[in-house]
C-alpha positions, 0 to 999 in steps of 0.5 A, a space after each residue: 824814139 829820141 836822138 841819142 847824144 851822139 846822133 847830133 856828131 853823126 848829123 852834122 855831117 851835111 851827107 847824113 843830114 841830108 838824107 834823114 831830112 828827106 826821109 822826114 819828107 817821105 822821100 828817099 834817102 838816096 846814097 850816102 857813102 860811110 865805111 863799113 864800121 860805121 854803118 850801124 851808129 850812122 844808121 842808128 842816127 838817121 832812124 832815130 831823126 827819121 822817127 819811122 821804120 826805114 828798110 835797109 838792105 846790105 849787099 851779103 847776108 853776113 853784113 845784114 846779120 851784123 848789122 841787125 845785130 849792131 842796130 839792136 844794141 843801138 835800138 832795141 830789139 823792138 826797133 830792129 826786124 
């Protein structure tokens, strides 16, 4: 996946960039705290930067469905299960 222009802005955040770098190195991303409305944009940027599948586990079923819908819109259906 290629980076989207908004990814550069999102990845300017040191915690987000560090999480993406850890994923690129094959390590766990760790914890990155962002507001719920920003989850899809941040996770899409991290996924595009990582370049490989990520496992994301929201705390509630409704959050998981909403996040899957949003990530599908941002990344495409072929990248979201």
